[in-house]
C-alpha positions in Angstrom: -27.7 -33.9 -48.7 -29.4 -30.6 -49.3 -28.0 -27.6 -51.2 -26.3 -25.0 -49.0 -26.5 -22.1 -51.4 -27.9 -20.8 -54.7 -24.4 -21.0 -56.2 -24.2 -24.7 -55.4 -27.6 -25.4 -56.9 -26.5 -23.6 -60.1 -23.3 -25.6 -60.2 -25.1 -28.9 -59.9 -27.5 -27.8 -62.7 -24.5 -27.1 -64.9 -23.0 -30.5 -64.1 -26.4 -32.1 -64.9 -26.5 -30.4 -68.3 -22.9 -31.5 -69.0 -23.8 -35.1 -68.1 -21.3 -35.3 -65.2 -24.0 -36.2 -62.6 -27.3 -38.1 -63.0 -30.7 -36.6 -63.0 -31.5 -38.8 -60.0 -28.7 -37.2 -58.0 -29.8 -33.7 -58.8 -33.4 -34.5 -58.0 -32.5 -36.1 -54.7 -30.5 -33.0 -53.6 -33.3 -30.7 -54.8 -36.0 -32.7 -53.0 -34.0 -32.7 -49.7 -33.5 -28.9 -50.0 -37.2 -28.2 -50.6 -38.4 -24.7 -51.0 -35.9 -23.3 -48.4 -34.6 -19.7 -48.9 -30.9 -20.2 -49.7 -28.2 -17.6 -49.5 -26.4 -16.7 -52.7 -23.1 -18.0 -51.3 -22.4 -20.2 -48.3 -20.2 -18.6 -45.6 -17.1 -20.5 -44.6 -17.2 -21.8 -41.0 -15.2 -19.7 -38.5 -11.9 -21.2 -37.5 -11.3 -22.0 -33.9 -8.8 -19.9 -32.1 -6.0 -21.9 -30.4 -6.4 -22.1 -26.7 -3.7 -20.9 -24.4 -2.5 -22.4 -21.1 -3.9 -20.7 -18.0 -1.5 -18.3 -16.3 -0.5 -19.0 -12.8 1.8 -21.7 -11.7 5.2 -21.8 -13.4 7.7 -24.6 -13.4 10.8 -24.2 -11.3 14.1 -24.9 -13.0 
């Protein structure tokens, strides 16, 4: 899975130095990312707005 941001790449490098992930894992992610231009921070996905029922027919009581 490729990196999504520069911040994520730095975090993985920090985990590598601490020994919490293997060098192979870091290299795999780095290889899949390639030389892409990454944003500093990844933007959260927009939340879907709830859909409303169509106006029109109403129930008789």
